[in-house]
PATORDO-454812 format. One record per atom (N, C-alpha, C): residue number from 1; residue in three letters; atom name; x, y, z. Coordinates in Angstrom, 2 decimals, padded with zeros to 5 digits. Layout:
<rs>
nr = NUM | rest = ALA | atom = CA | px = X | py = Y | pz = Z $
...
</rs>
This chain:
<rs>
nr = 1 | rest = UNK | atom = N | px = 133.23 | py = 021.80 | pz = 128.93 $
nr = 1 | rest = UNK | atom = CA | px = 133.42 | py = 023.11 | pz = 129.48 $
nr = 1 | rest = UNK | atom = C | px = 133.93 | py = 024.01 | pz = 128.32 $
nr = 2 | rest = UNK | atom = N | px = 134.67 | py = 023.39 | pz = 127.44 $
nr = 2 | rest = UNK | atom = CA | px = 135.24 | py = 024.35 | pz = 126.40 $
nr = 2 | rest = UNK | atom = C | px = 134.17 | py = 025.00 | pz = 125.56 $
nr = 3 | rest = UNK | atom = N | px = 133.08 | py = 023.92 | pz = 125.51 $
nr = 3 | rest = UNK | atom = CA | px = 131.88 | py = 024.40 | pz = 124.53 $
nr = 3 | rest = UNK | atom = C | px = 131.26 | py = 025.61 | pz = 125.23 $
nr = 4 | rest = UNK | atom = N | px = 131.02 | py = 025.72 | pz = 126.57 $
nr = 4 | rest = UNK | atom = CA | px = 130.35 | py = 026.50 | pz = 127.36 $
nr = 4 | rest = UNK | atom = C | px = 131.28 | py = 027.79 | pz = 127.25 $
nr = 5 | rest = UNK | atom = N | px = 132.56 | py = 027.87 | pz = 127.46 $
nr = 5 | rest = UNK | atom = CA | px = 133.41 | py = 028.99 | pz = 127.13 $
nr = 5 | rest = UNK | atom = C | px = 133.38 | py = 029.59 | pz = 125.82 $
nr = 6 | rest = UNK | atom = N | px = 133.38 | py = 028.73 | pz = 124.75 $
nr = 6 | rest = UNK | atom = CA | px = 133.21 | py = 029.25 | pz = 123.51 $
nr = 6 | rest = UNK | atom = C | px = 131.83 | py = 030.02 | pz = 123.18 $
nr = 7 | rest = UNK | atom = N | px = 130.73 | py = 029.20 | pz = 123.79 $
nr = 7 | rest = UNK | atom = CA | px = 129.51 | py = 029.84 | pz = 123.70 $
nr = 7 | rest = UNK | atom = C | px = 129.45 | py = 031.15 | pz = 124.31 $
nr = 8 | rest = UNK | atom = N | px = 129.99 | py = 031.36 | pz = 125.57 $
nr = 8 | rest = UNK | atom = CA | px = 130.09 | py = 032.70 | pz = 126.34 $
nr = 8 | rest = UNK | atom = C | px = 130.69 | py = 033.56 | pz = 125.74 $
nr = 9 | rest = UNK | atom = N | px = 132.05 | py = 033.25 | pz = 125.26 $
nr = 9 | rest = UNK | atom = CA | px = 132.69 | py = 034.31 | pz = 124.38 $
nr = 9 | rest = UNK | atom = C | px = 132.06 | py = 034.86 | pz = 123.19 $
nr = 10 | rest = UNK | atom = N | px = 131.39 | py = 034.00 | pz = 122.45 $
nr = 10 | rest = UNK | atom = CA | px = 130.69 | py = 034.24 | pz = 121.33 $
nr = 10 | rest = UNK | atom = C | px = 129.47 | py = 035.10 | pz = 121.72 $
nr = 11 | rest = UNK | atom = N | px = 128.70 | py = 035.02 | pz = 122.92 $
nr = 11 | rest = UNK | atom = CA | px = 127.73 | py = 035.77 | pz = 123.21 $
nr = 11 | rest = UNK | atom = C | px = 128.30 | py = 037.27 | pz = 123.58 $
nr = 12 | rest = UNK | atom = N | px = 129.44 | py = 037.14 | pz = 124.31 $
nr = 12 | rest = UNK | atom = CA | px = 130.03 | py = 038.44 | pz = 124.61 $
nr = 12 | rest = UNK | atom = C | px = 130.27 | py = 039.15 | pz = 123.47 $
nr = 13 | rest = UNK | atom = N | px = 131.02 | py = 038.60 | pz = 122.53 $
nr = 13 | rest = UNK | atom = CA | px = 131.25 | py = 039.23 | pz = 121.22 $
nr = 13 | rest = UNK | atom = C | px = 130.28 | py = 039.88 | pz = 120.51 $
nr = 14 | rest = UNK | atom = N | px = 129.22 | py = 039.18 | pz = 120.41 $
nr = 14 | rest = UNK | atom = CA | px = 127.70 | py = 039.68 | pz = 119.86 $
nr = 14 | rest = UNK | atom = C | px = 127.25 | py = 040.65 | pz = 120.55 $
nr = 15 | rest = UNK | atom = N | px = 127.37 | py = 040.68 | pz = 121.85 $
nr = 15 | rest = UNK | atom = CA | px = 126.70 | py = 041.71 | pz = 122.71 $
nr = 15 | rest = UNK | atom = C | px = 127.62 | py = 042.99 | pz = 122.54 $
nr = 16 | rest = UNK | atom = N | px = 128.88 | py = 042.98 | pz = 122.36 $
nr = 16 | rest = UNK | atom = CA | px = 129.85 | py = 044.12 | pz = 122.05 $
nr = 16 | rest = UNK | atom = C | px = 129.68 | py = 044.39 | pz = 120.68 $
nr = 17 | rest = UNK | atom = N | px = 129.38 | py = 043.75 | pz = 119.64 $
nr = 17 | rest = UNK | atom = CA | px = 129.01 | py = 044.31 | pz = 118.38 $
nr = 17 | rest = UNK | atom = C | px = 127.74 | py = 045.27 | pz = 118.43 $
nr = 18 | rest = UNK | atom = N | px = 126.66 | py = 044.37 | pz = 119.20 $
nr = 18 | rest = UNK | atom = CA | px = 125.37 | py = 044.98 | pz = 119.24 $
nr = 18 | rest = UNK | atom = C | px = 125.74 | py = 046.45 | pz = 120.04 $
nr = 19 | rest = UNK | atom = N | px = 126.23 | py = 046.43 | pz = 121.17 $
nr = 19 | rest = UNK | atom = CA | px = 126.46 | py = 047.82 | pz = 121.95 $
nr = 19 | rest = UNK | atom = C | px = 127.13 | py = 048.88 | pz = 121.05 $
nr = 20 | rest = UNK | atom = N | px = 128.21 | py = 048.44 | pz = 120.29 $
nr = 20 | rest = UNK | atom = CA | px = 128.87 | py = 049.19 | pz = 119.38 $
nr = 20 | rest = UNK | atom = C | px = 127.82 | py = 049.97 | pz = 118.38 $
nr = 21 | rest = UNK | atom = N | px = 127.02 | py = 049.06 | pz = 117.69 $
nr = 21 | rest = UNK | atom = CA | px = 126.09 | py = 049.56 | pz = 116.87 $
nr = 21 | rest = UNK | atom = C | px = 124.98 | py = 050.33 | pz = 117.57 $
nr = 22 | rest = UNK | atom = N | px = 124.61 | py = 050.16 | pz = 118.54 $
nr = 22 | rest = UNK | atom = CA | px = 123.76 | py = 051.28 | pz = 119.44 $
nr = 22 | rest = UNK | atom = C | px = 124.63 | py = 052.52 | pz = 119.67 $
nr = 23 | rest = UNK | atom = N | px = 125.74 | py = 052.39 | pz = 120.04 $
nr = 23 | rest = UNK | atom = CA | px = 126.45 | py = 053.63 | pz = 120.22 $
nr = 23 | rest = UNK | atom = C | px = 126.57 | py = 054.40 | pz = 119.16 $
nr = 24 | rest = UNK | atom = N | px = 126.83 | py = 053.71 | pz = 117.82 $
nr = 24 | rest = UNK | atom = CA | px = 127.18 | py = 054.41 | pz = 116.70 $
nr = 24 | rest = UNK | atom = C | px = 125.87 | py = 055.00 | pz = 116.24 $
nr = 25 | rest = UNK | atom = N | px = 124.66 | py = 054.37 | pz = 116.58 $
nr = 25 | rest = UNK | atom = CA | px = 123.42 | py = 054.93 | pz = 116.00 $
nr = 25 | rest = UNK | atom = C | px = 123.18 | py = 056.03 | pz = 117.02 $
nr = 26 | rest = UNK | atom = N | px = 123.27 | py = 056.08 | pz = 118.21 $
nr = 26 | rest = UNK | atom = CA | px = 122.99 | py = 057.02 | pz = 119.19 $
nr = 26 | rest = UNK | atom = C | px = 123.95 | py = 058.25 | pz = 118.81 $
nr = 27 | rest = UNK | atom = N | px = 125.01 | py = 058.10 | pz = 118.31 $
nr = 27 | rest = UNK | atom = CA | px = 125.77 | py = 059.32 | pz = 117.92 $
nr = 27 | rest = UNK | atom = C | px = 125.28 | py = 059.95 | pz = 116.67 $
nr = 28 | rest = UNK | atom = N | px = 124.89 | py = 059.10 | pz = 115.89 $
nr = 28 | rest = UNK | atom = CA | px = 124.23 | py = 059.82 | pz = 114.58 $
nr = 28 | rest = UNK | atom = C | px = 123.21 | py = 060.36 | pz = 114.95 $
nr = 29 | rest = UNK | atom = N | px = 122.09 | py = 060.05 | pz = 115.72 $
nr = 29 | rest = UNK | atom = CA | px = 120.96 | py = 060.57 | pz = 116.18 $
nr = 29 | rest = UNK | atom = C | px = 121.29 | py = 061.71 | pz = 116.82 $
nr = 30 | rest = UNK | atom = N | px = 122.38 | py = 061.82 | pz = 117.70 $
nr = 30 | rest = UNK | atom = CA | px = 122.85 | py = 063.12 | pz = 118.39 $
nr = 30 | rest = UNK | atom = C | px = 123.00 | py = 064.16 | pz = 117.41 $
nr = 31 | rest = UNK | atom = N | px = 123.90 | py = 063.78 | pz = 116.37 $
nr = 31 | rest = UNK | atom = CA | px = 124.24 | py = 064.58 | pz = 115.16 $
nr = 31 | rest = UNK | atom = C | px = 123.14 | py = 065.21 | pz = 114.56 $
nr = 32 | rest = UNK | atom = N | px = 122.22 | py = 064.30 | pz = 114.23 $
nr = 32 | rest = UNK | atom = CA | px = 121.02 | py = 064.86 | pz = 113.32 $
nr = 32 | rest = UNK | atom = C | px = 120.15 | py = 065.76 | pz = 114.20 $
nr = 33 | rest = UNK | atom = N | px = 120.20 | py = 065.43 | pz = 115.60 $
nr = 33 | rest = UNK | atom = CA | px = 119.25 | py = 066.36 | pz = 116.40 $
nr = 33 | rest = UNK | atom = C | px = 119.97 | py = 067.77 | pz = 116.47 $
nr = 34 | rest = UNK | atom = N | px = 121.29 | py = 067.73 | pz = 116.58 $
nr = 34 | rest = UNK | atom = CA | px = 121.94 | py = 069.04 | pz = 116.56 $
nr = 34 | rest = UNK | atom = C | px = 121.59 | py = 069.83 | pz = 115.32 $
nr = 35 | rest = UNK | atom = N | px = 121.78 | py = 069.18 | pz = 114.12 $
nr = 35 | rest = UNK | atom = CA | px = 121.40 | py = 069.99 | pz = 112.98 $
nr = 35 | rest = UNK | atom = C | px = 120.09 | py = 070.22 | pz = 112.79 $
nr = 36 | rest = UNK | atom = N | px = 119.14 | py = 069.55 | pz = 113.42 $
nr = 36 | rest = UNK | atom = CA | px = 117.62 | py = 069.99 | pz = 113.44 $
nr = 36 | rest = UNK | atom = C | px = 117.47 | py = 071.19 | pz = 114.19 $
nr = 37 | rest = UNK | atom = N | px = 118.31 | py = 071.05 | pz = 115.34 $
nr = 37 | rest = UNK | atom = CA | px = 118.17 | py = 072.36 | pz = 116.35 $
nr = 37 | rest = UNK | atom = C | px = 118.91 | py = 073.66 | pz = 115.74 $
nr = 38 | rest = UNK | atom = N | px = 119.84 | py = 073.40 | pz = 114.92 $
nr = 38 | rest = UNK | atom = CA | px = 120.46 | py = 074.57 | pz = 114.39 $
nr = 38 | rest = UNK | atom = C | px = 119.64 | py = 075.10 | pz = 113.19 $
nr = 39 | rest = UNK | atom = N | px = 119.04 | py = 074.20 | pz = 112.49 $
nr = 39 | rest = UNK | atom = CA | px = 117.99 | py = 074.65 | pz = 111.36 $
nr = 39 | rest = UNK | atom = C | px = 116.82 | py = 075.44 | pz = 112.20 $
nr = 40 | rest = UNK | atom = N | px = 116.13 | py = 074.77 | pz = 113.24 $
nr = 40 | rest = UNK | atom = CA | px = 115.27 | py = 075.45 | pz = 113.80 $
nr = 40 | rest = UNK | atom = C | px = 115.60 | py = 076.96 | pz = 114.29 $
nr = 41 | rest = UNK | atom = N | px = 116.77 | py = 076.96 | pz = 114.96 $
nr = 41 | rest = UNK | atom = CA | px = 117.14 | py = 078.33 | pz = 115.36 $
nr = 41 | rest = UNK | atom = C | px = 117.44 | py = 079.45 | pz = 114.17 $
nr = 42 | rest = UNK | atom = N | px = 117.92 | py = 078.72 | pz = 113.06 $
nr = 42 | rest = UNK | atom = CA | px = 118.21 | py = 079.61 | pz = 111.84 $
nr = 42 | rest = UNK | atom = C | px = 116.51 | py = 080.22 | pz = 111.33 $
nr = 43 | rest = UNK | atom = N | px = 115.79 | py = 079.22 | pz = 111.36 $
nr = 43 | rest = UNK | atom = CA | px = 114.29 | py = 079.60 | pz = 110.87 $
nr = 43 | rest = UNK | atom = C | px = 113.74 | py = 080.59 | pz = 111.88 $
nr = 44 | rest = UNK | atom = N | px = 113.87 | py = 080.57 | pz = 112.98 $
nr = 44 | rest = UNK | atom = CA | px = 113.37 | py = 081.40 | pz = 114.09 $
nr = 44 | rest = UNK | atom = C | px = 114.08 | py = 082.63 | pz = 114.00 $
nr = 45 | rest = UNK | atom = N | px = 115.21 | py = 082.85 | pz = 113.56 $
nr = 45 | rest = UNK | atom = CA | px = 115.94 | py = 084.20 | pz = 113.46 $
nr = 45 | rest = UNK | atom = C | px = 115.34 | py = 084.79 | pz = 112.11 $
nr = 46 | rest = UNK | atom = N | px = 115.26 | py = 084.06 | pz = 111.12 $
nr = 46 | rest = UNK | atom = CA | px = 114.91 | py = 084.40 | pz = 109.93 $
nr = 46 | rest = UNK | atom = C | px = 113.34 | py = 085.02 | pz = 109.92 $
nr = 47 | rest = UNK | atom = N | px = 112.46 | py = 084.25 | pz = 110.79 $
nr = 47 | rest = UNK | atom = CA | px = 111.17 | py = 084.54 | pz = 110.85 $
nr = 47 | rest = UNK | atom = C | px = 111.06 | py = 085.78 | pz = 111.63 $
nr = 48 | rest = UNK | atom = N | px = 111.79 | py = 085.83 | pz = 112.71 $
nr = 48 | rest = UNK | atom = CA | px = 111.70 | py = 087.16 | pz = 113.65 $
nr = 48 | rest = UNK | atom = C | px = 112.28 | py = 088.44 | pz = 112.70 $
nr = 49 | rest = UNK | atom = N | px = 113.29 | py = 088.28 | pz = 111.81 $
nr = 49 | rest = UNK | atom = CA | px = 113.75 | py = 089.30 | pz = 110.98 $
nr = 49 | rest = UNK | atom = C | px = 112.50 | py = 089.76 | pz = 109.90 $
nr = 50 | rest = UNK | atom = N | px = 111.82 | py = 088.66 | pz = 109.49 $
nr = 50 | rest = UNK | atom = CA | px = 110.79 | py = 088.92 | pz = 108.39 $
nr = 50 | rest = UNK | atom = C | px = 109.70 | py = 089.76 | pz = 109.31 $
nr = 51 | rest = UNK | atom = N | px = 109.41 | py = 089.24 | pz = 110.22 $
nr = 51 | rest = UNK | atom = CA | px = 108.24 | py = 090.00 | pz = 111.12 $
nr = 51 | rest = UNK | atom = C | px = 108.73 | py = 091.35 | pz = 111.33 $
nr = 52 | rest = UNK | atom = N | px = 109.79 | py = 091.83 | pz = 111.69 $
nr = 52 | rest = UNK | atom = CA | px = 110.42 | py = 092.93 | pz = 111.98 $
nr = 52 | rest = UNK | atom = C | px = 110.20 | py = 093.89 | pz = 110.57 $
nr = 53 | rest = UNK | atom = N | px = 110.71 | py = 093.33 | pz = 109.37 $
nr = 53 | rest = UNK | atom = CA | px = 110.43 | py = 093.71 | pz = 108.23 $
nr = 53 | rest = UNK | atom = C | px = 108.87 | py = 094.22 | pz = 107.83 $
nr = 54 | rest = UNK | atom = N | px = 108.15 | py = 093.13 | pz = 108.09 $
nr = 54 | rest = UNK | atom = CA | px = 106.67 | py = 093.23 | pz = 107.91 $
nr = 54 | rest = UNK | atom = C | px = 105.98 | py = 094.54 | pz = 108.78 $
nr = 55 | rest = UNK | atom = N | px = 106.71 | py = 094.58 | pz = 109.99 $
nr = 55 | rest = UNK | atom = CA | px = 106.22 | py = 095.76 | pz = 110.97 $
nr = 55 | rest = UNK | atom = C | px = 106.50 | py = 097.04 | pz = 110.37 $
nr = 56 | rest = UNK | atom = N | px = 107.78 | py = 097.17 | pz = 109.80 $
nr = 56 | rest = UNK | atom = CA | px = 108.20 | py = 098.42 | pz = 109.13 $
nr = 56 | rest = UNK | atom = C | px = 107.34 | py = 098.66 | pz = 107.90 $
nr = 57 | rest = UNK | atom = N | px = 107.09 | py = 097.65 | pz = 107.29 $
nr = 57 | rest = UNK | atom = CA | px = 106.27 | py = 097.75 | pz = 105.93 $
nr = 57 | rest = UNK | atom = C | px = 104.84 | py = 098.28 | pz = 106.38 $
nr = 58 | rest = UNK | atom = N | px = 104.17 | py = 097.92 | pz = 107.15 $
nr = 58 | rest = UNK | atom = CA | px = 103.13 | py = 098.10 | pz = 107.88 $
nr = 58 | rest = UNK | atom = C | px = 102.94 | py = 099.50 | pz = 108.26 $
nr = 59 | rest = UNK | atom = N | px = 104.04 | py = 099.96 | pz = 109.14 $
nr = 59 | rest = UNK | atom = CA | px = 104.19 | py = 101.40 | pz = 109.48 $
nr = 59 | rest = UNK | atom = C | px = 104.13 | py = 102.25 | pz = 108.29 $
nr = 60 | rest = UNK | atom = N | px = 105.21 | py = 101.81 | pz = 107.30 $
nr = 60 | rest = UNK | atom = CA | px = 105.18 | py = 102.82 | pz = 106.09 $
nr = 60 | rest = UNK | atom = C | px = 103.93 | py = 102.85 | pz = 105.46 $
nr = 61 | rest = UNK | atom = N | px = 103.13 | py = 101.89 | pz = 105.17 $
nr = 61 | rest = UNK | atom = CA | px = 101.80 | py = 101.90 | pz = 104.52 $
nr = 61 | rest = UNK | atom = C | px = 100.76 | py = 102.73 | pz = 105.52 $
nr = 62 | rest = UNK | atom = N | px = 100.88 | py = 102.78 | pz = 106.67 $
nr = 62 | rest = UNK | atom = CA | px = 100.07 | py = 103.63 | pz = 107.53 $
nr = 62 | rest = UNK | atom = C | px = 100.56 | py = 105.02 | pz = 107.09 $
nr = 63 | rest = UNK | atom = N | px = 101.67 | py = 105.22 | pz = 107.07 $
nr = 63 | rest = UNK | atom = CA | px = 102.06 | py = 106.74 | pz = 106.75 $
nr = 63 | rest = UNK | atom = C | px = 101.73 | py = 107.23 | pz = 105.46 $
nr = 64 | rest = UNK | atom = N | px = 101.84 | py = 106.38 | pz = 104.54 $
nr = 64 | rest = UNK | atom = CA | px = 101.44 | py = 106.62 | pz = 103.30 $
nr = 64 | rest = UNK | atom = C | px = 099.95 | py = 106.91 | pz = 103.13 $
nr = 65 | rest = UNK | atom = N | px = 098.98 | py = 105.98 | pz = 104.03 $
nr = 65 | rest = UNK | atom = CA | px = 097.71 | py = 106.04 | pz = 103.84 $
nr = 65 | rest = UNK | atom = C | px = 097.29 | py = 107.52 | pz = 104.36 $
nr = 66 | rest = UNK | atom = N | px = 098.09 | py = 107.69 | pz = 105.54 $
nr = 66 | rest = UNK | atom = CA | px = 097.73 | py = 109.22 | pz = 106.08 $
nr = 66 | rest = UNK | atom = C | px = 098.06 | py = 110.43 | pz = 105.22 $
nr = 67 | rest = UNK | atom = N | px = 099.15 | py = 110.24 | pz = 104.50 $
nr = 67 | rest = UNK | atom = CA | px = 099.66 | py = 111.21 | pz = 103.44 $
nr = 67 | rest = UNK | atom = C | px = 098.46 | py = 111.38 | pz = 102.50 $
nr = 68 | rest = UNK | atom = N | px = 097.83 | py = 110.15 | pz = 102.03 $
nr = 68 | rest = UNK | atom = CA | px = 097.09 | py = 110.13 | pz = 100.92 $
nr = 68 | rest = UNK | atom = C | px = 095.80 | py = 110.82 | pz = 101.36 $
nr = 69 | rest = UNK | atom = N | px = 095.48 | py = 110.53 | pz = 102.54 $
nr = 69 | rest = UNK | atom = CA | px = 094.11 | py = 110.99 | pz = 103.18 $
nr = 69 | rest = UNK | atom = C | px = 094.38 | py = 112.67 | pz = 103.28 $
nr = 70 | rest = UNK | atom = N | px = 095.54 | py = 113.06 | pz = 103.81 $
nr = 70 | rest = UNK | atom = CA | px = 095.89 | py = 114.47 | pz = 103.81 $
nr = 70 | rest = UNK | atom = C | px = 095.68 | py = 115.18 | pz = 102.47 $
nr = 71 | rest = UNK | atom = N | px = 096.45 | py = 114.42 | pz = 101.67 $
nr = 71 | rest = UNK | atom = CA | px = 096.42 | py = 114.97 | pz = 100.17 $
nr = 71 | rest = UNK | atom = C | px = 095.24 | py = 114.94 | pz = 099.41 $
nr = 72 | rest = UNK | atom = N | px = 094.31 | py = 113.91 | pz = 099.61 $
nr = 72 | rest = UNK | atom = CA | px = 093.04 | py = 114.09 | pz = 099.11 $
nr = 72 | rest = UNK | atom = C | px = 092.29 | py = 115.02 | pz = 099.71 $
nr = 73 | rest = UNK | atom = N | px = 092.35 | py = 115.46 | pz = 101.05 $
nr = 73 | rest = UNK | atom = CA | px = 091.73 | py = 116.63 | pz = 101.74 $
nr = 73 | rest = UNK | atom = C | px = 092.07 | py = 117.81 | pz = 100.91 $
nr = 74 | rest = UNK | atom = N | px = 093.42 | py = 118.02 | pz = 100.84 $
nr = 74 | rest = UNK | atom = CA | px = 093.93 | py = 119.15 | pz = 100.33 $
nr = 74 | rest = UNK | atom = C | px = 093.66 | py = 119.29 | pz = 098.76 $
nr = 75 | rest = UNK | atom = N | px = 093.49 | py = 118.37 | pz = 098.00 $
nr = 75 | rest = UNK | atom = CA | px = 093.10 | py = 118.43 | pz = 096.68 $
nr = 75 | rest = UNK | atom = C | px = 091.52 | py = 118.67 | pz = 096.60 $
nr = 76 | rest = UNK | atom = N | px = 090.78 | py = 118.03 | pz = 097.53 $
nr = 76 | rest = UNK | atom = CA | px = 089.20 | py = 118.78 | pz = 097.59 $
nr = 76 | rest = UNK | atom = C | px = 089.26 | py = 120.18 | pz = 098.12 $
nr = 77 | rest = UNK | atom = N | px = 090.03 | py = 120.63 | pz = 098.74 $
nr = 77 | rest = UNK | atom = CA | px = 089.92 | py = 122.00 | pz = 099.04 $
nr = 77 | rest = UNK | atom = C | px = 090.39 | py = 122.96 | pz = 097.97 $
nr = 78 | rest = UNK | atom = N | px = 091.20 | py = 122.51 | pz = 097.35 $
nr = 78 | rest = UNK | atom = CA | px = 091.79 | py = 123.04 | pz = 096.14 $
nr = 78 | rest = UNK | atom = C | px = 090.99 | py = 123.23 | pz = 094.96 $
nr = 79 | rest = UNK | atom = N | px = 090.19 | py = 121.98 | pz = 094.73 $
nr = 79 | rest = UNK | atom = CA | px = 089.25 | py = 122.11 | pz = 093.89 $
nr = 79 | rest = UNK | atom = C | px = 088.08 | py = 122.89 | pz = 094.18 $
nr = 80 | rest = UNK | atom = N | px = 087.61 | py = 123.05 | pz = 095.32 $
nr = 80 | rest = UNK | atom = CA | px = 086.65 | py = 123.73 | pz = 095.92 $
nr = 80 | rest = UNK | atom = C | px = 086.84 | py = 125.33 | pz = 095.57 $
nr = 81 | rest = UNK | atom = N | px = 088.30 | py = 125.64 | pz = 096.02 $
nr = 81 | rest = UNK | atom = CA | px = 088.49 | py = 126.99 | pz = 095.64 $
nr = 81 | rest = UNK | atom = C | px = 088.47 | py = 127.34 | pz = 094.23 $
nr = 82 | rest = UNK | atom = N | px = 089.06 | py = 126.32 | pz = 093.51 $
nr = 82 | rest = UNK | atom = CA | px = 089.06 | py = 126.61 | pz = 092.06 $
nr = 82 | rest = UNK | atom = C | px = 087.65 | py = 126.88 | pz = 091.58 $
nr = 83 | rest = UNK | atom = N | px = 086.69 | py = 126.01 | pz = 091.86 $
nr = 83 | rest = UNK | atom = CA | px = 085.22 | py = 126.07 | pz = 091.48 $
nr = 83 | rest = UNK | atom = C | px = 084.74 | py = 127.54 | pz = 091.86 $
nr = 84 | rest = UNK | atom = N | px = 085.17 | py = 127.92 | pz = 093.13 $
nr = 84 | rest = UNK | atom = CA | px = 084.53 | py = 129.26 | pz = 093.48 $
nr = 84 | rest = UNK | atom = C | px = 085.13 | py = 130.43 | pz = 092.69 $
nr = 85 | rest = UNK | atom = N | px = 086.48 | py = 130.10 | pz = 092.39 $
nr = 85 | rest = UNK | atom = CA | px = 087.12 | py = 131.36 | pz = 091.48 $
nr = 85 | rest = UNK | atom = C | px = 086.61 | py = 131.24 | pz = 090.12 $
nr = 86 | rest = UNK | atom = N | px = 086.11 | py = 130.14 | pz = 089.54 $
nr = 86 | rest = UNK | atom = CA | px = 085.64 | py = 129.93 | pz = 088.34 $
nr = 86 | rest = UNK | atom = C | px = 084.17 | py = 130.52 | pz = 088.24 $
nr = 87 | rest = UNK | atom = N | px = 083.46 | py = 130.34 | pz = 089.21 $
nr = 87 | rest = UNK | atom = CA | px = 082.22 | py = 131.11 | pz = 089.21 $
nr = 87 | rest = UNK | atom = C | px = 082.43 | py = 132.44 | pz = 089.42 $
nr = 88 | rest = UNK | atom = N | px = 083.07 | py = 133.01 | pz = 090.06 $
nr = 88 | rest = UNK | atom = CA | px = 083.46 | py = 134.45 | pz = 090.13 $
nr = 88 | rest = UNK | atom = C | px = 083.84 | py = 135.12 | pz = 088.95 $
nr = 89 | rest = UNK | atom = N | px = 084.72 | py = 134.29 | pz = 088.18 $
nr = 89 | rest = UNK | atom = CA | px = 085.22 | py = 134.93 | pz = 086.93 $
nr = 89 | rest = UNK | atom = C | px = 083.98 | py = 134.87 | pz = 085.80 $
nr = 90 | rest = UNK | atom = N | px = 083.24 | py = 133.90 | pz = 086.04 $
nr = 90 | rest = UNK | atom = CA | px = 082.01 | py = 133.78 | pz = 085.10 $
nr = 90 | rest = UNK | atom = C | px = 081.05 | py = 135.02 | pz = 085.26 $
nr = 91 | rest = UNK | atom = N | px = 080.89 | py = 135.06 | pz = 086.71 $
nr = 91 | rest = UNK | atom = CA | px = 080.13 | py = 136.30 | pz = 087.12 $
nr = 91 | rest = UNK | atom = C | px = 080.88 | py = 137.49 | pz = 086.61 $
nr = 92 | rest = UNK | atom = N | px = 081.88 | py = 137.75 | pz = 086.90 $
nr = 92 | rest = UNK | atom = CA | px = 082.71 | py = 139.03 | pz = 086.34 $
nr = 92 | rest = UNK | atom = C | px = 082.52 | py = 139.14 | pz = 084.95 $
nr = 93 | rest = UNK | atom = N | px = 082.54 | py = 138.06 | pz = 084.10 $
nr = 93 | rest = UNK | atom = CA | px = 082.41 | py = 138.42 | pz = 082.54 $
nr = 93 | rest = UNK | atom = C | px = 081.07 | py = 138.71 | pz = 082.19 $
nr = 94 | rest = UNK | atom = N | px = 080.25 | py = 138.01 | pz = 082.85 $
nr = 94 | rest = UNK | atom = CA | px = 078.80 | py = 138.42 | pz = 082.59 $
nr = 94 | rest = UNK | atom = C | px = 078.35 | py = 139.94 | pz = 083.02 $
nr = 95 | rest = UNK | atom = N | px = 079.05 | py = 140.33 | pz = 084.07 $
nr = 95 | rest = UNK | atom = CA | px = 078.80 | py = 141.73 | pz = 084.59 $
nr = 95 | rest = UNK | atom = C | px = 079.57 | py = 142.73 | pz = 083.51 $
nr = 96 | rest = UNK | atom = N | px = 080.85 | py = 142.21 | pz = 083.17 $
nr = 96 | rest = UNK | atom = CA | px = 081.50 | py = 142.95 | pz = 082.18 $
nr = 96 | rest = UNK | atom = C | px = 080.63 | py = 143.24 | pz = 080.76 $
nr = 97 | rest = UNK | atom = N | px = 080.19 | py = 141.99 | pz = 080.37 $
nr = 97 | rest = UNK | atom = CA | px = 079.53 | py = 142.15 | pz = 079.08 $
nr = 97 | rest = UNK | atom = C | px = 078.14 | py = 142.98 | pz = 079.21 $
nr = 98 | rest = UNK | atom = N | px = 077.67 | py = 142.81 | pz = 080.47 $
nr = 98 | rest = UNK | atom = CA | px = 076.41 | py = 143.83 | pz = 080.48 $
nr = 98 | rest = UNK | atom = C | px = 076.85 | py = 145.23 | pz = 080.72 $
nr = 99 | rest = UNK | atom = N | px = 077.94 | py = 145.50 | pz = 081.36 $
nr = 99 | rest = UNK | atom = CA | px = 078.55 | py = 146.91 | pz = 081.49 $
nr = 99 | rest = UNK | atom = C | px = 078.90 | py = 147.43 | pz = 080.05 $
nr = 100 | rest = UNK | atom = N | px = 079.58 | py = 146.49 | pz = 079.29 $
nr = 100 | rest = UNK | atom = CA | px = 079.98 | py = 146.96 | pz = 077.97 $
nr = 100 | rest = UNK | atom = C | px = 078.73 | py = 147.19 | pz = 076.95 $
nr = 101 | rest = UNK | atom = N | px = 077.61 | py = 146.51 | pz = 077.21 $
nr = 101 | rest = UNK | atom = CA | px = 076.42 | py = 146.86 | pz = 076.34 $
nr = 101 | rest = UNK | atom = C | px = 075.70 | py = 147.94 | pz = 077.06 $
nr = 102 | rest = UNK | atom = N | px = 076.05 | py = 148.37 | pz = 078.30 $
nr = 102 | rest = UNK | atom = CA | px = 075.55 | py = 149.71 | pz = 078.84 $
nr = 102 | rest = UNK | atom = C | px = 076.34 | py = 150.93 | pz = 077.89 $
nr = 103 | rest = UNK | atom = N | px = 077.55 | py = 150.72 | pz = 078.07 $
nr = 103 | rest = UNK | atom = CA | px = 078.48 | py = 151.56 | pz = 077.34 $
nr = 103 | rest = UNK | atom = C | px = 078.11 | py = 151.81 | pz = 075.83 $
nr = 104 | rest = UNK | atom = N | px = 077.96 | py = 150.65 | pz = 075.18 $
nr = 104 | rest = UNK | atom = CA | px = 077.41 | py = 150.55 | pz = 073.68 $
nr = 104 | rest = UNK | atom = C | px = 076.21 | py = 151.53 | pz = 073.69 $
nr = 105 | rest = UNK | atom = N | px = 075.14 | py = 151.31 | pz = 074.52 $
nr = 105 | rest = UNK | atom = CA | px = 074.02 | py = 151.72 | pz = 074.42 $
nr = 105 | rest = UNK | atom = C | px = 074.03 | py = 153.46 | pz = 074.67 $
nr = 106 | rest = UNK | atom = N | px = 074.90 | py = 153.79 | pz = 075.49 $
nr = 106 | rest = UNK | atom = CA | px = 075.21 | py = 155.27 | pz = 075.98 $
nr = 106 | rest = UNK | atom = C | px = 075.75 | py = 155.91 | pz = 074.60 $
nr = 107 | rest = UNK | atom = N | px = 076.43 | py = 155.40 | pz = 073.81 $
nr = 107 | rest = UNK | atom = CA | px = 076.95 | py = 155.97 | pz = 072.55 $
nr = 107 | rest = UNK | atom = C | px = 076.08 | py = 156.25 | pz = 071.59 $
</rs>
């Protein structure tokens, strides 16, 4: 009977050690899972912030594109006006030269 009691107590002791190891490992797993969850939350917040920044950048680029299109149209109109003024000046010079020649011929 003593042998049975010693074997039983030994089995209970090993079972206790095994359960303690399982509990210790479960605690470590819970801790690591908590750390992973925190890291995922942090990544989610950073991703959300970067998405907002990207959205603001896209809006700014849209505004810049609109300004460039407006500026390009304005530049084209200015160039057209300058070309027209240049042609009129050239025409005025020719007319002035012809008029000057008439005056020289009258003398």
